MIKOLMI-765978 format. One record per residue (C-alpha): residue number from 1; residue in one letter; x negated, y, z. Coordinates in steps of 0.25 Angstrom, whole numbers, plus 2048, in hexadecimal, padded with zeros to 3 digits. Layout:
BEGIN
rec nr=NUM | rest=a | x=X | y=Y | z=Z
...
//
This chain:
BEGIN
rec nr=1 | rest=m | x=571 | y=6D6 | z=E54
rec nr=2 | rest=k | x=573 | y=6DA | z=E45
rec nr=3 | rest=h | x=57F | y=6D6 | z=E3D
rec nr=4 | rest=t | x=581 | y=6D6 | z=E2E
rec nr=5 | rest=r | x=58B | y=6DF | z=E29
rec nr=6 | rest=r | x=594 | y=6D3 | z=E26
rec nr=7 | rest=a | x=593 | y=6CE | z=E34
rec nr=8 | rest=l | x=596 | y=6DC | z=E39
rec nr=9 | rest=f | x=5A3 | y=6DC | z=E31
rec nr=10 | rest=a | x=5A7 | y=6CF | z=E38
rec nr=11 | rest=l | x=5A4 | y=6D4 | z=E45
rec nr=12 | rest=l | x=5AB | y=6E1 | z=E43
rec nr=13 | rest=l | x=5B8 | y=6DC | z=E3D
rec nr=14 | rest=m | x=5BA | y=6CD | z=E3D
rec nr=15 | rest=p | x=5BC | y=6CD | z=E4D
rec nr=16 | rest=l | x=5C9 | y=6D3 | z=E4B
rec nr=17 | rest=l | x=5CE | y=6C6 | z=E45
rec nr=18 | rest=a | x=5CB | y=6BF | z=E52
rec nr=19 | rest=l | x=5D5 | y=6C7 | z=E59
rec nr=20 | rest=a | x=5E0 | y=6C3 | z=E4F
rec nr=21 | rest=a | x=5ED | y=6BD | z=E54
rec nr=22 | rest=p | x=5F7 | y=6B7 | z=E4B
rec nr=23 | rest=a | x=604 | y=6BB | z=E52
rec nr=24 | rest=k | x=609 | y=6CA | z=E51
rec nr=25 | rest=p | x=60C | y=6D0 | z=E5E
rec nr=26 | rest=a | x=61B | y=6D1 | z=E63
rec nr=27 | rest=a | x=622 | y=6DE | z=E63
rec nr=28 | rest=p | x=61F | y=6E6 | z=E70
rec nr=29 | rest=p | x=629 | y=6E8 | z=E7B
rec nr=30 | rest=a | x=631 | y=6F6 | z=E7A
rec nr=31 | rest=a | x=628 | y=6FC | z=E85
rec nr=32 | rest=a | x=61B | y=6FA | z=E7D
rec nr=33 | rest=e | x=613 | y=707 | z=E7D
rec nr=34 | rest=a | x=610 | y=70D | z=E70
rec nr=35 | rest=l | x=603 | y=715 | z=E6F
rec nr=36 | rest=p | x=601 | y=722 | z=E67
rec nr=37 | rest=e | x=5FD | y=71D | z=E5A
rec nr=38 | rest=d | x=5F0 | y=724 | z=E5A
rec nr=39 | rest=v | x=5ED | y=71D | z=E67
rec nr=40 | rest=a | x=5F1 | y=710 | z=E62
rec nr=41 | rest=q | x=5E9 | y=711 | z=E56
rec nr=42 | rest=y | x=5DC | y=714 | z=E5D
rec nr=43 | rest=a | x=5E0 | y=708 | z=E66
rec nr=44 | rest=v | x=5E1 | y=6FF | z=E5A
rec nr=45 | rest=w | x=5D5 | y=704 | z=E54
rec nr=46 | rest=s | x=5CD | y=702 | z=E61
rec nr=47 | rest=a | x=5D2 | y=6F4 | z=E64
rec nr=48 | rest=l | x=5CF | y=6EF | z=E56
rec nr=49 | rest=l | x=5C1 | y=6F5 | z=E55
rec nr=50 | rest=a | x=5BE | y=6F0 | z=E63
rec nr=51 | rest=h | x=5C2 | y=6E2 | z=E5F
rec nr=52 | rest=g | x=5BB | y=6E2 | z=E52
rec nr=53 | rest=l | x=5AE | y=6E6 | z=E56
rec nr=54 | rest=p | x=5A3 | y=6DD | z=E5D
rec nr=55 | rest=a | x=5A0 | y=6E1 | z=E6B
rec nr=56 | rest=d | x=592 | y=6E5 | z=E68
rec nr=57 | rest=t | x=596 | y=6F0 | z=E5D
rec nr=58 | rest=r | x=58E | y=6FC | z=E61
rec nr=59 | rest=e | x=594 | y=707 | z=E57
rec nr=60 | rest=i | x=5A0 | y=708 | z=E4E
rec nr=61 | rest=i | x=5A2 | y=711 | z=E43
rec nr=62 | rest=i | x=5B0 | y=714 | z=E40
rec nr=63 | rest=a | x=5B5 | y=71D | z=E34
rec nr=64 | rest=a | x=5BB | y=729 | z=E3A
rec nr=65 | rest=q | x=5C7 | y=729 | z=E31
rec nr=66 | rest=t | x=5D1 | y=71D | z=E2E
rec nr=67 | rest=t | x=5D2 | y=717 | z=E21
rec nr=68 | rest=t | x=5DE | y=719 | z=E18
rec nr=69 | rest=d | x=5DA | y=70F | z=E0E
rec nr=70 | rest=t | x=5E5 | y=704 | z=E10
rec nr=71 | rest=n | x=5E3 | y=6FE | z=E02
rec nr=72 | rest=p | x=5DB | y=6F3 | z=E07
rec nr=73 | rest=v | x=5E6 | y=6EE | z=E0F
rec nr=74 | rest=v | x=5F2 | y=6F2 | z=E07
rec nr=75 | rest=a | x=5EE | y=6F4 | z=DF8
rec nr=76 | rest=p | x=5F6 | y=6FE | z=DF0
rec nr=77 | rest=g | x=603 | y=6F8 | z=DEB
rec nr=78 | rest=a | x=602 | y=6EC | z=DF4
rec nr=79 | rest=n | x=60F | y=6E6 | z=DFA
rec nr=80 | rest=l | x=60E | y=6EA | z=E08
rec nr=81 | rest=e | x=617 | y=6DF | z=E0D
rec nr=82 | rest=a | x=60E | y=6D5 | z=E06
rec nr=83 | rest=v | x=601 | y=6DB | z=E0C
rec nr=84 | rest=a | x=607 | y=6DB | z=E1A
rec nr=85 | rest=k | x=60B | y=6CD | z=E19
rec nr=86 | rest=k | x=5FD | y=6C9 | z=E14
rec nr=87 | rest=l | x=5F7 | y=6D0 | z=E20
rec nr=88 | rest=a | x=602 | y=6CA | z=E2A
rec nr=89 | rest=l | x=606 | y=6D8 | z=E2D
rec nr=90 | rest=d | x=614 | y=6DF | z=E30
rec nr=91 | rest=p | x=616 | y=6E7 | z=E23
rec nr=92 | rest=a | x=61A | y=6F3 | z=E2B
rec nr=93 | rest=l | x=60D | y=6F3 | z=E33
rec nr=94 | rest=l | x=605 | y=6F3 | z=E26
rec nr=95 | rest=r | x=60E | y=6FE | z=E20
rec nr=96 | rest=g | x=60B | y=706 | z=E2C
rec nr=97 | rest=w | x=5FC | y=704 | z=E2B
rec nr=98 | rest=l | x=5FD | y=709 | z=E1C
rec nr=99 | rest=r | x=605 | y=716 | z=E21
rec nr=100 | rest=a | x=5FB | y=718 | z=E2C
rec nr=101 | rest=n | x=5EF | y=718 | z=E23
rec nr=102 | rest=e | x=5F4 | y=722 | z=E19
rec nr=103 | rest=s | x=5EC | y=72C | z=E20
rec nr=104 | rest=r | x=5DE | y=72C | z=E27
rec nr=105 | rest=e | x=5DC | y=72E | z=E36
rec nr=106 | rest=t | x=5CF | y=734 | z=E3C
rec nr=107 | rest=l | x=5CB | y=72C | z=E48
rec nr=108 | rest=t | x=5C7 | y=732 | z=E55
rec nr=109 | rest=p | x=5BE | y=72C | z=E60
rec nr=110 | rest=r | x=5C9 | y=725 | z=E67
rec nr=111 | rest=l | x=5C5 | y=716 | z=E64
rec nr=112 | rest=t | x=5C3 | y=70E | z=E70
rec nr=113 | rest=l | x=5B7 | y=705 | z=E6D
rec nr=114 | rest=k | x=5AB | y=700 | z=E75
rec nr=115 | rest=a | x=5A1 | y=702 | z=E6A
rec nr=116 | rest=k | x=59D | y=710 | z=E66
rec nr=117 | rest=y | x=5A4 | y=715 | z=E59
rec nr=118 | rest=q | x=5A3 | y=721 | z=E50
rec nr=119 | rest=l | x=5AD | y=726 | z=E46
rec nr=120 | rest=l | x=5A7 | y=728 | z=E39
rec nr=121 | rest=d | x=5AD | y=734 | z=E31
rec nr=122 | rest=d | x=5AF | y=735 | z=E22
rec nr=123 | rest=a | x=5A4 | y=740 | z=E20
rec nr=124 | rest=t | x=59A | y=738 | z=E28
rec nr=125 | rest=r | x=59D | y=72B | z=E21
rec nr=126 | rest=a | x=59C | y=732 | z=E13
rec nr=127 | rest=k | x=58E | y=737 | z=E17
rec nr=128 | rest=i | x=589 | y=729 | z=E1B
rec nr=129 | rest=f | x=58F | y=722 | z=E0E
rec nr=130 | rest=a | x=58C | y=72E | z=E05
rec nr=131 | rest=g | x=581 | y=726 | z=DFD
rec nr=132 | rest=e | x=583 | y=71E | z=DF1
rec nr=133 | rest=d | x=57C | y=712 | z=DF7
rec nr=134 | rest=p | x=585 | y=70A | z=E01
rec nr=135 | rest=v | x=57A | y=703 | z=E07
rec nr=136 | rest=a | x=573 | y=710 | z=E0A
rec nr=137 | rest=n | x=580 | y=716 | z=E0F
rec nr=138 | rest=w | x=582 | y=70B | z=E19
rec nr=139 | rest=a | x=573 | y=70C | z=E1D
rec nr=140 | rest=r | x=576 | y=71A | z=E21
rec nr=141 | rest=f | x=582 | y=716 | z=E29
rec nr=142 | rest=k | x=57A | y=70C | z=E31
rec nr=143 | rest=q | x=56F | y=716 | z=E33
rec nr=144 | rest=r | x=57A | y=720 | z=E39
rec nr=145 | rest=y | x=582 | y=715 | z=E41
rec nr=146 | rest=p | x=578 | y=70A | z=E43
rec nr=147 | rest=d | x=581 | y=702 | z=E4E
rec nr=148 | rest=a | x=58D | y=702 | z=E45
rec nr=149 | rest=p | x=590 | y=6F6 | z=E3C
rec nr=150 | rest=g | x=599 | y=6FE | z=E32
rec nr=151 | rest=i | x=5A5 | y=707 | z=E31
rec nr=152 | rest=l | x=5B3 | y=704 | z=E36
rec nr=153 | rest=r | x=5BF | y=70B | z=E30
rec nr=154 | rest=l | x=5CD | y=70A | z=E36
rec nr=155 | rest=s | x=5DB | y=70C | z=E30
rec nr=156 | rest=r | x=5E6 | y=713 | z=E38
rec nr=157 | rest=a | x=5EE | y=709 | z=E40
rec nr=158 | rest=a | x=5FC | y=706 | z=E3D
rec nr=159 | rest=f | x=605 | y=701 | z=E48
rec nr=160 | rest=d | x=612 | y=6F9 | z=E49
rec nr=161 | rest=p | x=61F | y=700 | z=E4F
rec nr=162 | rest=f | x=61B | y=6FA | z=E5D
rec nr=163 | rest=q | x=60D | y=6FE | z=E5C
rec nr=164 | rest=q | x=609 | y=6EF | z=E5F
rec nr=165 | rest=q | x=603 | y=6EC | z=E52
rec nr=166 | rest=a | x=5F9 | y=6F4 | z=E4A
rec nr=167 | rest=l | x=5F2 | y=6F4 | z=E3C
rec nr=168 | rest=v | x=5E4 | y=6F9 | z=E39
rec nr=169 | rest=y | x=5DA | y=6F8 | z=E2E
rec nr=170 | rest=l | x=5CB | y=6F8 | z=E31
rec nr=171 | rest=e | x=5C0 | y=6F9 | z=E27
rec nr=172 | rest=f | x=5B1 | y=6F6 | z=E2A
rec nr=173 | rest=s | x=5A6 | y=6FA | z=E21
rec nr=174 | rest=c | x=598 | y=6F5 | z=E24
rec nr=175 | rest=g | x=590 | y=6F7 | z=E17
rec nr=176 | rest=p | x=590 | y=6F8 | z=E08
rec nr=177 | rest=a | x=597 | y=6EB | z=E06
rec nr=178 | rest=c | x=59C | y=6E8 | z=E15
rec nr=179 | rest=g | x=5A9 | y=6EB | z=E1A
rec nr=180 | rest=s | x=5B8 | y=6E7 | z=E1C
rec nr=181 | rest=g | x=5C6 | y=6EB | z=E1F
rec nr=182 | rest=r | x=5CF | y=6E5 | z=E28
rec nr=183 | rest=l | x=5DE | y=6E7 | z=E2C
rec nr=184 | rest=i | x=5E0 | y=6E4 | z=E3B
rec nr=185 | rest=h | x=5EE | y=6E1 | z=E41
rec nr=186 | rest=a | x=5EE | y=6E4 | z=E50
rec nr=187 | rest=a | x=5F7 | y=6E3 | z=E5B
rec nr=188 | rest=r | x=5F9 | y=6EA | z=E68
rec nr=189 | rest=d | x=5FA | y=6E2 | z=E75
rec nr=190 | rest=g | x=5F9 | y=6E6 | z=E84
rec nr=191 | rest=k | x=5EA | y=6E7 | z=E83
rec nr=192 | rest=g | x=5E9 | y=6EF | z=E76
rec nr=193 | rest=w | x=5E8 | y=6EC | z=E67
rec nr=194 | rest=k | x=5E3 | y=6DF | z=E61
rec nr=195 | rest=a | x=5E1 | y=6DA | z=E53
rec nr=196 | rest=l | x=5EB | y=6D0 | z=E4E
rec nr=197 | rest=s | x=5E5 | y=6CE | z=E41
rec nr=198 | rest=g | x=5DA | y=6D4 | z=E38
rec nr=199 | rest=e | x=5DC | y=6D3 | z=E29
rec nr=200 | rest=l | x=5CF | y=6D4 | z=E21
rec nr=201 | rest=i | x=5D3 | y=6DD | z=E15
rec nr=202 | rest=w | x=5C5 | y=6DE | z=E0E
rec nr=203 | rest=i | x=5B7 | y=6DB | z=E10
rec nr=204 | rest=a | x=5AA | y=6E0 | z=E09
rec nr=205 | rest=g | x=59D | y=6D9 | z=E0B
rec nr=206 | rest=p | x=590 | y=6D4 | z=E04
//
C-alpha cells in the first residue's frame, strides 16, 4: 500500500508520542550499571528508531554523520533556562546536549534494527541532490532507494549523570517540502530505552 509523504511523516515520527509518559524516572540506585557512552548512544538511537518506525518498513536511509545544527532547538541568544522550562527538561540535560553536538560524529553499522538500513555519506548525498530542481533531486533519491520513505538524521545523544535519561534530536526529510525535526526525551529502564516525550520543533509540508 502506498502512502503519501505526509502520511509517511506521521508513521515515522508521530508514534513516538504514543510512548510518552508524564512522569520523570526516579534516580537510579547506586548499583545501576553505566554503559560506555558510545554503547549507550547506539542503544538510544536504536530504541528510538525502532519505536518510531512502522513494522512494515523495508529500508531506512540514515545520514552517516550527526547534525551539529542546534539552532532549531535553542536559537542563538535564547535563554537556555526558559527553553528548558518550555520543553519540560532539566536545563543541565539540555546544556549537555548542546555541548555534545558541537562536533559531528560519523555513524558506524552498529544500530540494532529489524529493518534494513543504509548510512548515507555526505558525498553520496551531494551527488543525489546536486541539481537545481528539488523535485528531480528527490526523484533520483527514490530511484536509488525505492523502499526508503526519506532520510533520517540524528544528533548525538546527551545523558544525565546517572545515564538514566537521554536527549536526542531527530530530523526526517521526505521531499522538497516535506520533513520535520523532533527533540526526543528518553529514559532507561530495565528493558532498555523508551521515549518519555517528543517535542515537534519544526515541520515542512505542502
